[in-house]
C-alpha positions, 0 to 999 in steps of 0.5 A, spaced: 290 103 210 283 104 214 283 096 215 290 096 218 289 102 223 283 098 226 287 092 227 290 092 234 296 089 231 298 095 228 297 100 234 302 103 237 304 101 245 300 107 248 294 106 244 294 098 246 295 100 253 290 106 253 285 101 250 286 096 256 286 101 261 279 104 259 276 097 258 278 096 265 275 102 268 269 102 264 266 096 268 266 099 275 264 106 273 258 104 270 257 099 276 258 105 281 253 110 277 248 105 277 248 103 284 248 110 286 242 111 283 239 105 286 241 108 293 238 115 292 231 111 290 231 107 296 233 113 301 227 117 298 223 111 299 225 110 306 224 117 308 217 117 305 215 111 309 218 114 315 214 120 314 208 116 314 209 112 320 211 118 324 205 122 322 200 116 324 204 115 331 203 123 331 196 123 330 195 118 336 199 123 341 195 129 338 189 126 341 192 125 348 195 132 347 193 133 355 199 129 357 203 135 356 199 139 361 200 133 366 207 133 365 212 138 369 215 142 364 218 148 367 220 154 362 228 153 361 229 161 360 226 162 367 232 159 370 240 160 371 241 153 373 241 146 369 235 142 369 234 135 373 230 130 369 226 125 373 227 118 370 222 112 372 225 106 376 222 100 373 224 095 379 222 096 386 227 101 389 231 098 395 235 104 399 241 101 401 247 105 397 248 101 391 245 103 385 243 097 381 236 100 380 239 106 377 243 102 372 239 103 365 240 111 367 247 112 369 249 115 363 244 121 365 248 123 371 249 130 372 256 132 375 258 138 379 265 140 381 269 145 384 276 144 381 278 139 386 272 135 388 266 133 385 259 129 386 254 127 381 246 126 382 241 122 378 233 123 380 228 118 379 221 116 381 218 109 383 211 108 387 209 115 388 216 116 391 221 121 389 228 118 389 235 122 389 242 118 388 248 122 390 256 120 389 261 124 392 268 123 391 272 125 397 279 122 399 277 123 407 270 123 409 269 126 416 263 124 420 260 128 426 264 127 433 259 124 439 262 130 443 259 135 438 266 139 437 267 142 430 263 141 423 263 135 419 262 133 411 255 135 410 250 134 404 244 140 404 238 139 399 234 145 398 227 144 394 220 147 393 214 143 391 208 145 387 205 149 392 211 153 393 213 150 399 220 151 401 224 146 405 231 144 407 234 138 409 241 136 412 244 129 411 250 128 415 251 121 419 255 119 424 257 113 420 256 108 414 249 105 413 242 108 414 241 114 418 236 120 420 235 126 415 235 132 419 231 138 418 231 145 421 225 146 426 225 152 431 232 153 430 235 146 431 236 140 427 232 134 428 231 128 425 225 127 420 224 119 419 219 120 413 225 121 409 229 114 408 237 115 407 243 110 406 250 112 406 255 107 403 263 108 403 266 107 397 274 107 395 273 114 392 268 117 397 261 115 399 255 114 395 248 116 398 241 114 396 235 118 399 227 117 398 222 123 399 216 122 403 210 119 399 207 124 395 212 130 396 214 132 388 219 137 388 219 142 382 226 145 384 232 143 387 239 145 389 244 140 392 250 143 396 256 139 399 260 142 404 267 139 405 271 138 411 279 136 411 280 135 418 277 133 424 275 138 429 275 144 424 270 150 425 270 151 418 268 148 411 274 148 406 270 146 400 263 147 397 260 144 391 253 146 389 249 144 383 247 151 382 250 158 384 243 162 383 236 160 386 234 152 385 235 147 379 228 146 375 226 139 375 223 136 369 217 131 370 215 127 364 208 124 364 209 117 365 204 116 360 209 118 355 213 112 357 208 108 357 205 110 350 212 109 347 213 102 350 207 100 347 209 102 340 212 096 335 218 099 332 223 096 326 230 094 327 235 100 327 229 105 328 228 110 334 223 115 337 223 121 341 217 125 344 220 132 345 217 138 349 217 145 346 224 146 349 226 140 345 227 136 352 226 129 351 220 126 355 220 119 352 224 115 347 225 108 345 229 104 340 236 105 338 240 105 331 244 099 332 243 094 326 244 087 330 237 085 329 237 087 321 237 080 317 241 082 311 242 075 308 240 068 310 248 066 311 250 067 318 257 069 317 255 074 311 249 077 315 254 078 321 259 081 316 254 086 313 251 088 320 258 090 323 260 094 317 253 098 318 253 099 325 254 106 328 260 106 332 258 113 335 251 115 336 251 123 337 244 123 340 245 117 344 243 119 351 241 126 350 236 129 354 235 135 349 235 135 342 236 141 338 237 140 330 234 143 324 228 138 323 226 139 331 227 147 330 222 146 323 217 142 327 217 147 333 215 152 328 209 148 325 212 144 319 213 137 318 220 135 315 224 129 313 231 129 311 237 125 311 243 126 316 250 123 315 254 122 321 261 126 321 267 122 319 263 116 317 259 113 311 253 112 316 247 116 314 240 117 318 233 118 316 229 123 320 222 125 320 219 130 325 212 132 326 209 138 330 204 136 336 200 141 336 193 144 340 190 148 335 196 153 333 200 152 339 205 147 338 206 143 345 212 138 342 215 134 337 215 127 335 222 125 332 222 118 328 229 116 326 232 110 322 238 107 320 239 107 313 244 101 313 238 097 310 239 101 304 246 101 304 247 094 305 242 093 299 247 096 295 252 092 297 248 086 296 246 088 289 254 090 288 255 082 290 250 080 285 254 084 280 260 081 282 260 075 278 259 079 271 264 084 273 269 078 275 268 075 269 270 081 265 276 082 269 278 075 268 278 077 261 281 083 261 287 080 266 288 075 261 288 080 255 293 084 259 297 078 261 297 076 254 299 083 251 305 083 257 307 076 255 308 077 248 311 084 249 316 081 254 318 076 249 319 080 244 324 084 248 327 078 250 328 076 243 332 083 242 336 082 248 338 075 246 340 078 239 344 083 243 348 078 247 349 074 242 353 079 238 357 082 244 362 078 248 363 080 256 369 085 254 364 089 250 367 086 243 362 085 237 364 079 233 358 079 228 353 084 226 346 085 229 341 082 225 333 082 228 328 079 223 322 084 224 315 085 220 314 090 215 309 094 219 308 094 227 309 098 233 314 101 237 318 095 239 318 093 231 321 100 230 326 099 236 328 092 232 330 096 226 333 101 229 338 096 233 339 092 227 342 098 223 345 101 229 349 094 230 351 094 223 354 101 224 357 099 230 360 092 228 363 096 222 366 101 226 368 096 232 372 092 226 375 099 224 378 101 231 380 094 232 385 094 226 387 101 227 392 100 232 395 094 228 395 098 221 398 104 224 404 101 228 405 097 221 404 103 217 408 108 221 414 103 223 417 104 216 417 112 216 419 112 223 425 108 222 427 112 216 426 119 220 430 116 225 436 114 220 436 120 217 436 124 223 442 120 226 446 121 219 445 129 220 447 128 227 454 125 225 455 130 220 453 136 223 458 140 227 454 146 229 452 146 236 445 149 235 443 145 229 445 139 233 440 141 239 435 141 234 436 134 231 437 131 238 430 134 240 427 131 233 430 125 235 427 125 242 420 126 239 421 120 234 423 116 240 416 118 243 412 117 237 415 110 237 414 108 244 406 111 243 406 106 237 409 100 241 404 101 247 398 102 242 400 095 239 401 092 246 394 094 248 391 091 242 396 085 243 393 084 250 386 084 247 388 079 242 391 074 247 385 074 251 381 071 245 386 065 246 388 065 253 387 059 257 386 059 265 390 054 269 391 053 277 397 056 280 399 058 287 398 065 288 402 067 294 408 064 291 406 067 284 406 074 287 412 073 292 416 071 286 414 077 282 415 082 287 422 079 288 423 080 281 421 087 281 426 088 287 432 085 283 430 089 277 429 096 280 434 096 286 432 104 287 425 102 289 423 098 295 418 093 295 414 090 301 410 084 300 405 083 306 400 077 307 398 072 312 396 066 307 401 060 306 398 058 300 392 060 295 390 056 289 387 060 284 385 059 276 387 064 272 391 066 266 398 066 268 400 070 262 395 076 263 395 076 270 403 077 270 401 083 265 396 085 270 401 085 276 406 088 272 402 094 270 400 095 277 407 095 280 409 100 274 404 105 275 406 105 283 413 106 281 411 112 276 408 116 282 411 113 288 416 117 292 423 113 292 424 114 299 417 110 301 416 103 300 411 100 295 407 095 299 403 089 296 398 086 300 395 079 299 389 077 303 383 072 303 376 075 303 370 069 304 371 065 297 376 070 294 382 074 295 384 081 295 390 084 292 393 091 294 398 095 291 399 101 295 404 107 294 406 114 297 405 120 292 400 124 289 392 123 291 387 122 285 381 127 286 374 123 288 371 124 281 377 121 277 377 115 281 373 111 276 376 114 270 383 112 271 381 105 268 378 108 262 382 108 255 387 114 254 386 117 261 392 120 265 390 123 271 396 124 276 403 127 274 409 122 274 414 123 279 420 119 275 418 116 268 420 121 263 416 116 258 410 118 254 404 117 258 398 115 254 393 112 260 393 105 257 396 101 263 390 101 268 386 100 262 389 094 260 389 092 268 381 093 267 381 089 261 384 083 264 380 083 271 374 083 266 376 077 263 377 073 269 371 076 272 374 080 278 373 087 279 379 093 280 378 100 284 382 105 286 382 109 292 386 114 296 389 112 303 386 114 309 391 119 311 391 122 304 399 120 303 398 116 297 394 111 292 391 104 293 389 100 287 385 094 289 384 087 285 378 083 288 376 076 286 
């Protein structure tokens, strides 16, 4: 018995399917768990290497800690306005109103707005000169009038230098191009040609470049734009300022920081930041893109892996101040390494933060980042190496599933063929169901045995039912005749009126019983006729018309109407059976029609087939019973005219005949609910 249980042939279907599913799931489960462990180990290795590299670079910066003192790094807590950063301009500046030399820093432009208008500012330095670029959005620029009437659009710049010298300059040219910057002297605005400025009109307003005199290095600044909407206006209609309180502080990183990071050699997908004690960016280099990473010797494969590992949205790209947990810990004097996962992505970044301190005083932070894509791609490459083995296992498993499913389907088809061989189109069993099965097996073998047993019982019962009507009609005909003759004799010899009424009621009951036997025999004879019926080609239109005319002659109390647009229609049918079908349809219509209304017969062509409709006015059929009217021994409507016994066999015979011909039949109520339509469709 134990050996039989170990043999998969004798397992149940649930056990077989479960074992196959578990076999499939085990492979990826083991593979994923292994790769996760490999990834954890590699990420820890990346963190350790990053921390070591960061510590070595930081040691070089600590020896030059004085660079922080050489930078102008104002206290952020002492100012209300936003800070301005001064960016190094690599190329020689050309003051022409175009911002070509500012391109690499354009993402750092600060924008100020009053709700309807705005301007943006970017500060820089090159060749010992302080530079300002301003872009103003103004749909109508008003220049000063030559006659001096009214006010014009005006840029006002206030600034303080390191020795607390306060100055204000005014920029309002008479037109586009280079113009003189004005300063207030003795209560008047006079040109100061030490400043170099250029005004350029744009579609949105204007752009302006300004170069301060050599050696002038503002530590604080405030920029205000005063807007005029109409010429000759005496007042400014709009004012936009970079700050509402005091001046904006200016952060001057030492250029030595920028030179230091430029000399560093970073790995691909690495980035370094030098921050001051407020987390402000003093210098940065590198990016987290994986374009330069070499994942594979195959160019196409390398391109695919590179695209999969690229960080689409870098949250710290372009920031001028970084406030993270790693930065905060480093400013407290603690070295820290960690891995951050970017929001809504699978990308991860390894971070190493190291404090740059002089004694116990932290002056800044060195932050080194690396895209962990290298590890993630290594994980993918490892997965690809395992693909061969996994693919082999999957092929074997799929083959096992295919074999199992094919064998199971074959066994089910075998059962289906056995059932179809013993049941004909009319649902009659002409032989018992016999299916050979193994002594022991799974649920399908049990199903074989169950169907075989059920088939034998159904065959015996079906044979009994088929012979029942003939037996009943044969056995009951003689007793009914005897009862009939006896009642007739009693009626002839009876003189009592009450007894005579009783005898007449008994005669009526005997007559109805005879009709029942006749109709049961009729239904049985139809089934027997279908076994030997042969189809032949007839002209359907003439056939239907002659049948309708015959009914009109036989039943003049009814009115029959035949409607058709066809002149000729050849169909291959059994004339005897189809005549029986048409007779049942017309008889049913006569039983339930209102005699003052016609019975309408319609014949029309639809595609390659035809539709025969018989419609009568009278009681309708409830929707839930429209399909049941064709079942055996079902009668839904109350007859209006016939007083005979209604067994519900007439429409059942109609369905048997339509099934034999491969037609369909259905009943439906008229749209106006005035009667019923019986429809035969080929």
